[in-house]
C-alpha positions in Angstrom: 20.1 -28.8 16.0 17.2 -27.9 18.1 15.3 -24.6 18.3 15.7 -22.3 21.2 15.1 -18.6 21.4 18.7 -17.9 22.5 20.2 -19.9 19.6 18.1 -18.2 17.0 18.9 -14.7 18.2 22.5 -15.6 18.5 22.6 -16.9 15.0 21.0 -13.7 13.7 23.6 -11.6 15.6 26.6 -13.7 14.5 25.4 -13.6 10.9 24.9 -9.9 11.0 28.4 -9.4 12.3 29.9 -11.1 9.2 28.9 -8.1 7.1 27.4 -5.5 9.4 27.5 -2.5 7.0 26.1 -4.6 4.2 23.1 -5.6 6.3 22.6 -2.1 7.5 22.7 -0.9 3.9 20.1 -3.5 2.9 17.9 -2.4 5.7 18.2 1.3 4.6 17.2 0.3 1.1 14.2 -1.6 2.4 13.2 1.4 4.5 13.6 3.8 1.5 11.4 1.4 -0.6 8.6 1.5 2.0 8.9 5.3 2.3 8.7 5.8 -1.4 5.7 3.4 -1.5 3.9 5.4 1.1 4.7 8.7 -0.6 3.6 7.4 -4.0 0.3 6.0 -2.8 -0.5 9.1 -0.8 0.2 11.2 -3.9 -2.1 9.0 -5.9 -4.9 9.2 -3.3 -4.6 13.0 -3.1 -4.7 13.5 -6.9 -7.6 11.1 -7.3 -9.9 12.7 -4.7 -8.9 10.6 -1.7 -6.6 11.0 1.3 -4.4 9.0 3.6 -7.4 8.4 5.8 -9.7 7.6 2.9 -7.6 5.9 0.2 -8.9 5.5 -3.3 -9.3 2.2 -5.2 -6.3 3.1 -7.4 -4.1 4.0 -4.5 -5.0 0.8 -2.7 -4.3 -1.4 -5.7 -0.9 0.3 -6.2 -0.1 0.0 -2.5 -1.0 -3.7 -2.4 0.9 -4.5 -5.6 4.1 -2.6 -4.8 4.2 -3.7 -1.1 3.9 -7.3 -2.2 6.9 -6.9 -4.5 8.9 -5.3 -1.7 7.9 -8.0 0.8 8.8 -10.7 -1.7 12.3 -9.1 -2.1 12.8 -8.8 1.6 11.9 -12.4 2.2 14.0 -13.7 -0.7 17.0 -11.6 0.5 17.0 -12.9 4.0 16.5 -16.5 2.9 19.6 -16.1 0.6 21.5 -14.3 3.4 20.9 -17.2 5.8 22.3 -19.7 3.3 25.3 -17.6 2.2 25.8 -14.3 4.1 29.1 -13.7 2.3 27.8 -14.2 -1.2 24.3 -12.5 -1.1 24.1 -9.2 -2.9 21.6 -6.3 -2.9 20.2 -7.7 -6.2 18.5 -10.5 -4.1 16.1 -7.8 -3.0 14.5 -8.0 -6.4 12.5 -11.3 -6.5 9.2 -10.8 -8.3 8.1 -14.5 -8.4 5.8 -16.1 -7.6 3.8 -12.9 -7.3 0.3 -14.2 -7.3 1.0 -17.1 -4.9 2.7 -14.7 -2.5 -0.1 -12.2 -2.7 -2.7 -14.9 -2.2 -0.9 -16.3 0.8 -0.4 -12.8 2.3 -4.1 -12.1 2.0 -5.3 -15.4 3.3 -2.9 -15.3 6.3 -3.8 -11.7 7.1 -7.5 -12.4 7.0 -7.2 -15.5 9.1 -5.1 -13.7 11.8 -7.2 -10.6 11.6 -10.4 -12.5 12.1 -8.8 -14.5 14.9 -7.8 -11.3 16.8 -11.4 -10.1 16.4 -12.5 -13.2 18.2 -11.0 -12.2 21.6 -7.3 -12.2 20.5 -6.4 -15.8 21.5 -7.5 -17.3 18.1 -5.4 -14.6 16.4 -2.3 -15.6 18.3 -3.0 -19.3 17.5 -3.4 -18.4 13.8 -0.2 -16.4 13.9 1.8 -19.3 15.3 0.2 -21.7 12.8 0.9 -19.7 9.7 4.0 -17.7 10.7 6.2 -19.2 8.0 3.7 -19.2 5.1 5.2 -16.5 3.0 8.7 -17.9 3.6 7.6 -21.2 2.2 6.0 -19.5 -0.9 9.3 -17.9 -1.8 11.5 -20.8 -0.7 9.5 -23.6 -2.4 7.0 -21.8 -4.6 4.0 -23.6 -3.0 0.5 -22.2 -3.4 -1.1 -20.3 -0.6 -3.1 -23.2 0.9 -0.2 -25.7 0.5 2.2 -23.2 2.2 -0.2 -22.6 5.1 -0.5 -26.4 5.6 3.2 -26.7 5.5 3.7 -23.9 8.0 1.3 -25.7 10.3 3.2 -29.0 9.9 6.7 -27.6 10.6 5.6 -25.6 13.6 3.7 -28.5 15.3 5.1 -29.1 18.7 7.0 -25.8 18.8 4.3 -23.2 19.2 5.0 -22.3 22.8 8.7 -21.7 22.0 7.7 -19.8 18.9 5.4 -17.5 21.1 8.4 -16.8 23.3 10.6 -16.1 20.3 8.0 -13.6 18.9 7.8 -11.8 22.2 11.6 -11.5 22.4 11.7 -10.2 18.8 9.1 -7.7 19.6 11.1 -6.4 22.6 14.3 -6.2 20.5 12.4 -4.2 17.8 10.9 -1.9 20.5 14.4 -1.3 21.9 15.7 -0.5 18.4 12.9 2.0 17.9 13.5 3.6 21.2 17.2 4.1 20.3 16.2 7.0 18.1 15.2 4.5 15.4 18.9 3.9 14.5 18.7 0.7 16.5 16.3 -0.7 14.0 19.1 -0.8 11.4 20.6 -3.5 13.6 17.4 -5.0 15.1 15.7 -5.6 11.8 18.4 -7.7 10.1 19.3 -9.5 13.3 15.7 -10.5 14.1 14.8 -11.4 10.5 17.9 -13.6 10.1 16.8 -15.2 13.4 13.3 -15.8 12.0 14.8 -17.5 8.9 17.0 -19.6 11.1 14.0 -20.8 13.1 12.3 -21.6 9.8 15.3 -23.6 8.5 15.7 -25.5 11.8 12.1 -26.5 12.1 11.9 -27.3 8.4 14.9 -29.6 8.7 13.5 -31.3 11.8 10.1 -31.8 10.0 11.9 -33.3 6.9 11.5 -30.4 4.5 12.4 -30.8 0.8 15.6 -28.9 0.1 15.0 -25.2 -0.7 14.5 -24.3 -4.4 15.2 -20.5 -4.6 18.6 -19.0 -5.2 20.5 -21.2 -2.8 22.2 -23.0 -5.7 23.1 -19.8 -7.5 24.4 -18.2 -4.3 26.5 -21.1 -3.2 30.3 -20.4 -3.5 
């Protein structure tokens, strides 16, 4: 199987259709989690002398810690959903390991891409294409941050132009979902994220990836 933008989006859509209300429900849970996180950190900042514009150290630490846990759960959920959409449950959204590896990878990738965008944008785009699957790899194979970044570079080699096209299409779909009174995001988010996981799986297989370690065995029928 080769990677094309159309095949990836089609996979996301067909998988979404197997359990549409389940995936919509999961997306709602994710949205509520992020909303609660924002409300909580704003409350912490306000009560400790800061504000949303000037967050406090405590609020920042809480935000980083909880957002990392949420992002880990979202990543693990969609990895599991790709493997077994009929068997995955909402409980897959709780996946707190490996916390420090995921946090370290998120920080390193964010800094690398951010610095790249400061250097006239193009280096940032290149860094994004290099490290796009880093956090997937951390959850999927529990590699450390540097190892996961190297692995992301390895599996995306030779496919960076198609990946750029894929990212642009995903951005357009998300924009369309947002314009549809935000309700469209309940479909756009799971479809595009499932498509992302599909691309990761296809490119990993073509690069000769070791079989995934997380949850696939327990979710198999």
